[in-house]
Each structure stands twice: as C-alpha cells, then as structure tokens.
C-alpha positions in Angstrom: -52.4 5.0 5.7 -53.2 4.9 9.2 -52.3 1.3 9.9 -49.0 2.3 8.3 -48.2 5.2 10.8 -49.7 2.9 14.0 -47.3 -0.3 12.4 -44.1 2.8 12.4 -45.1 3.5 15.6 -45.6 0.2 17.2 -41.9 -0.4 15.1 -40.3 2.4 17.3 -41.6 1.9 20.2 -40.3 -1.7 19.9 -37.0 -0.5 18.8 -36.7 1.6 21.7 -37.7 -0.5 24.4 -34.8 -3.0 22.9 -32.1 -0.3 23.1 -33.2 0.2 26.4 -32.5 -3.4 27.4 -29.4 -3.8 25.2 -27.5 -0.5 27.8 -29.0 -2.3 30.6 -27.5 -5.6 29.9 -24.0 -3.4 28.8 -24.1 -1.9 32.2 -24.8 -5.3 34.1 -22.1 -6.9 31.9 -19.6 -3.8 32.7 -20.5 -3.8 36.4 -19.7 -7.5 36.8 -16.2 -6.8 34.7 -15.5 -4.2 37.3 -16.6 -6.2 40.0 -14.7 -9.2 39.2 -11.4 -7.0 38.8 -11.6 -5.8 42.1 -12.5 -1.7 40.9 -15.5 -1.2 43.4 -12.7 -1.7 46.0 -11.2 1.5 45.4 -13.9 3.3 44.0 -17.9 3.4 44.0 -20.4 4.9 41.8 -20.6 8.4 43.8 -18.3 8.2 47.1 -14.5 8.5 47.3 -13.0 5.2 48.7 -9.5 4.1 47.9 -9.8 6.2 44.7 -11.8 8.9 43.3 -15.6 8.4 43.0 -17.1 7.4 39.1 -18.8 10.1 39.3 -15.5 12.5 40.1 -13.5 11.0 37.3 -16.9 11.2 34.9 -17.1 15.4 35.4 -13.4 15.0 34.8 -13.3 13.5 31.2 -16.5 13.9 30.0 -16.9 16.3 27.0 -13.2 15.8 26.6 -11.9 14.7 22.8 -9.6 11.9 24.6 -11.6 11.4 27.9 -12.7 8.1 26.7 -9.1 7.4 25.7 -7.4 8.9 29.2 -10.0 6.2 30.3 -8.9 3.5 28.8 -5.2 3.7 28.9 -6.0 4.5 32.8 -7.2 0.7 32.9 -4.9 -1.1 30.3 -1.4 -0.1 31.2 -1.1 0.1 35.1 0.0 3.8 35.3 1.0 5.4 38.8 -1.9 7.3 40.5 -2.3 9.5 43.4 -4.7 8.2 46.0 -6.8 10.4 47.8 -4.9 10.1 50.6 -1.7 10.9 48.5 -0.1 8.0 48.4 0.7 6.4 44.8 0.4 3.6 43.4 0.3 1.4 40.0 -3.1 1.7 38.7 -4.3 -2.1 38.8 -4.9 -3.4 34.9 -8.3 -4.7 33.6 -8.3 -8.2 32.5 -9.7 -7.7 29.4 -7.3 -6.5 25.8 -11.3 -6.2 24.1 -11.6 -2.8 22.1 -15.1 -2.9 22.3 -15.1 -4.4 25.9 -12.8 -1.1 27.2 -14.9 1.3 25.2 -18.2 0.4 27.4 -16.2 0.1 30.4 -15.1 4.0 29.7 -18.4 4.6 28.5 -20.1 3.3 31.7 -17.3 5.7 33.8 -17.9 8.7 31.8 -22.1 8.4 31.7 -22.0 8.3 36.1 
C-alpha cells in the first residue's frame, strides 16, 4: 500500500515537472515566433512602445469569452489599429496559419 502511494506521488510529481517544462518550451517557441515576426518592435511585455504593452492587452481581454478570438483576429487579418501616439496603421499579420500556434500566441499574450 505504501509503495502504491509513493509511486502515485512520484508519478504526479514527474507529470507536473514535465507539464512545467512543456509550458516553458511553448513560451520559448511563442516568443521566438513573435520575435521572428517583429512583434517586439511595437510591443513589449510590460511597457508601452509603438503599440500597447502585452500586459495592457491581457488586462483588456483576460476573462472575456471572445478575448482569445479577438487577439487571433488582430494578428491574422491586419486591421487598422490606433497606436499609442494616436496615429493609425495596419497591424502586421503573423506568418502562421496553424490554429494551435495562433491559440498559443493568444494564450501567451493573455497570461502576461
């Protein structure tokens, strides 16, 4: 009985560690994609640049039913956006159409 409990605890610990490593890998992959697409030229995680900080975007959409959907639409359709200085320009379109990758990007932004 004790060995079953120990084994269960060990498996739980191992799966938690693997999930954490996977989340880190996903974050690193997402950040690499954002960097490759030039997203950090206009956005930073916690400070305003040409565009809003990702923390500001997250605060606006976190917890909203369509938050993830809105972010994906922004990065895939190139709509006109109002910049922090009041000017407008077309938002750059991210170079991926993979739904899982787009979801990862939206989740990355929402968790800042």
